[in-house]
C-alpha positions in Angstrom: 0.0 0.0 0.0 2.8 2.4 0.9 4.6 1.5 -2.3 1.5 2.3 -4.3 1.2 5.6 -2.5 4.8 6.5 -3.4 4.2 5.6 -7.0 1.1 7.8 -7.2 3.1 10.7 -5.7 5.8 10.2 -8.3 3.3 10.2 -11.1 1.7 13.4 -9.8 4.9 15.4 -9.4 6.6 13.9 -12.4 3.6 15.0 -14.6 3.7 18.5 -13.1 7.5 18.7 -13.7 7.0 17.6 -17.3 4.4 20.3 -17.9 6.6 23.0 -16.4 9.6 22.0 -18.4 7.5 21.7 -21.6 6.1 25.2 -21.1 9.5 26.6 -20.2 11.0 25.2 -23.4 8.2 26.6 -25.6 8.5 30.0 -23.8 12.3 30.1 -24.2 12.0 29.2 -27.9 9.5 32.1 -28.4 12.2 34.6 -27.4 14.8 33.3 -29.8 15.5 33.8 -33.5 13.5 31.4 -35.7 14.3 32.6 -39.2 16.9 34.6 -41.0 15.4 36.2 -44.2 17.8 37.0 -47.0 16.6 39.9 -49.2 17.3 40.4 -52.9 19.1 43.4 -54.3 15.8 44.7 -55.6 14.6 45.4 -52.1 17.1 48.3 -51.7 18.0 46.8 -48.3 21.1 44.7 -48.5 21.8 42.0 -46.0 19.4 39.9 -43.8 16.6 40.3 -41.4 15.8 38.1 -38.4 12.4 36.9 -37.2 12.0 35.9 -33.6 9.6 33.3 -32.2 7.4 36.1 -30.7 7.1 37.6 -34.2 6.6 34.3 -36.0 4.1 32.8 -33.5 2.9 35.5 -31.1 0.5 33.2 -29.3 3.2 30.8 -28.0 4.4 33.0 -25.1 0.9 33.5 -23.7 0.0 29.8 -24.1 3.2 28.8 -22.4 2.6 31.0 -19.4 -0.9 29.6 -19.1 0.6 26.1 -19.2 2.8 27.0 -16.2 -0.4 28.0 -14.4 -2.0 24.7 -15.4 0.9 22.8 -13.9 0.6 24.8 -10.6 -3.1 24.2 -10.4 -2.5 20.4 -10.5 -0.8 20.6 -7.1 -4.1 21.5 -5.4 -6.8 20.1 -7.7 -9.1 17.4 -6.6 -10.0 14.4 -8.7 -12.8 15.9 -10.7 -10.9 19.2 -11.4 -7.9 17.2 -12.6 -9.9 16.0 -15.6 -11.0 19.6 -16.4 -7.4 20.7 -16.2 -6.3 17.8 -18.4 -8.7 19.1 -21.1 -7.3 22.6 -20.6 -3.8 21.3 -20.9 -4.6 19.6 -24.2 -6.1 22.8 -25.5 -3.0 24.8 -24.6 -0.8 22.2 -26.1 -2.8 22.2 -29.3 -2.4 26.0 -29.5 1.3 25.8 -29.2 1.6 23.0 -31.7 -0.7 24.6 -34.2 1.0 28.0 -34.0 4.5 26.4 -34.4 3.5 24.3 -37.4 1.8 27.3 -39.0 5.1 29.2 -38.7 7.2 26.3 -39.9 5.2 25.8 -43.0 5.5 29.5 -44.1 8.8 31.0 -42.9 8.7 34.0 -45.2 5.1 34.7 -44.2 6.1 35.0 -40.6 8.4 37.9 -41.4 6.2 40.0 -43.7 5.7 42.7 -41.0 9.5 42.7 -40.2 10.4 43.1 -43.9 7.8 45.9 -44.4 9.1 47.9 -41.5 12.7 47.6 -42.7 12.1 48.3 -46.4 8.9 50.3 -46.5 7.5 47.8 -49.0 4.0 46.7 -48.1 1.7 43.9 -49.4 2.1 40.2 -49.1 3.0 39.6 -52.7 5.5 42.5 -52.9 7.3 41.4 -49.7 7.6 37.8 -50.8 9.1 38.9 -54.1 12.1 40.6 -52.4 12.9 37.7 -50.0 15.4 35.4 -51.7 15.2 32.6 -49.1 14.8 32.0 -45.4 17.2 30.0 -43.1 15.6 28.3 -40.1 17.1 27.8 -36.7 16.4 24.8 -34.4 14.1 26.8 -32.2 10.9 26.2 -34.1 11.4 22.4 -33.7 12.1 22.9 -30.0 8.9 24.9 -29.5 7.1 22.1 -31.3 8.7 19.6 -28.9 7.5 21.7 -26.0 4.0 21.6 -27.2 4.1 17.9 -27.7 5.5 17.4 -24.2 2.7 19.5 -22.7 0.2 17.3 -24.5 1.8 14.2 -23.1 1.6 15.7 -19.6 -2.1 16.5 -20.1 -2.8 13.0 -21.2 -0.9 11.7 -18.2 -3.2 13.7 -16.0 -6.3 12.3 -17.7 -4.9 8.7 -17.5 -3.4 8.6 -14.0 -5.1 11.5 -12.1 -7.4 9.1 -10.3 -4.4 7.5 -8.7 -2.8 10.7 -7.4 -2.8 11.4 -3.6 -5.2 14.0 -2.3 -4.0 17.3 -0.9 -3.3 17.1 2.8 -6.1 18.2 5.1 -4.3 21.2 6.5 -3.9 22.8 3.1 -7.1 21.5 1.6 -10.5 23.3 1.4 -12.0 24.6 4.6 -14.9 22.5 5.7 -18.5 23.8 5.6 -19.1 26.0 8.6 -22.6 24.5 8.9 -21.1 21.1 9.4 -18.3 21.4 11.9 -16.0 18.5 12.3 -16.8 16.2 15.1 -15.1 13.2 16.6 -11.4 12.5 17.2 -9.1 14.5 14.9 -7.3 11.4 13.8 -10.4 9.5 12.7 -13.6 7.9 14.1 -11.7 5.5 16.2 -9.1 7.0 18.6 -6.0 5.1 19.5 -5.1 4.7 23.2 -2.8 7.6 24.1 -0.7 5.2 26.1 0.3 3.4 22.9 1.5 6.5 21.1 5.0 7.7 21.0 5.9 11.2 22.4 6.2 12.5 18.8 2.7 11.1 17.9 1.3 12.7 21.0 2.8 16.1 20.1 1.5 15.8 16.5 -2.0 14.9 17.8 -2.0 17.9 20.2 -0.9 20.2 17.4 -3.7 18.9 15.1 -6.2 19.4 17.9 -5.1 23.0 18.4 -5.4 23.7 14.7 -9.0 22.2 14.8 -9.9 24.5 17.7 -8.6 27.6 15.9 -10.5 26.6 12.8 -13.7 26.4 14.9 -13.0 29.8 16.4 -12.6 31.2 12.9 -16.0 29.9 12.0 -17.5 31.4 15.2 -17.8 28.2 17.1 -16.7 27.9 20.7 -14.7 24.8 21.4 -15.2 25.2 25.1 -18.8 24.2 24.7 -17.6 20.6 24.6 -15.6 21.0 27.8 -12.3 21.8 26.0 -10.0 24.6 26.9 -9.5 27.2 24.1 -6.1 26.9 22.3 -3.3 29.0 23.7 -0.9 30.5 21.2 
């Protein structure tokens, strides 16, 4: 049972790490030079012009940042919300992949605005006529790899999310004030305090104090059950 819990934890945090790395790769690629456009002599602008990823595929940066938020949300999401996030992750990945492929299939088209600003020549056909050829860097391929990795992470969430451990009670959602928690803080059946180690007794006392403060924050008085109020 413990081994299964450890495996589930590795799946959760491994998937989150994959999503963060994938988005980081795509975001980094969007800031780099994707294409170098070589102009003809007729352009009146000798030399070359560079096109960055943010110019070739502007949506990638925003999609990558949203992907980082997607990975962070997985840390606190419950079972049902994980499937919603998995769908969101697939949509983000599809956006990154689609934007990258669109830029890769038309390198000259990605730099039309850049060429127009540099030469003063406007119009799609006119700009294409003065671009001799375009050299591609490895960054478009890396951006595509980032999008694919994000899609794999989202699929892992959908396929293994039901196995992931739940968020610990202390950091989970606050219970309904209309249904205050009753019974022993460690469960319905309390262990004999004499069988607990000193460390377990201290942990139990700390959890009981946290429960009392939670009740006070909801407006309940823990002393109604004969308990002393927590002392900070």
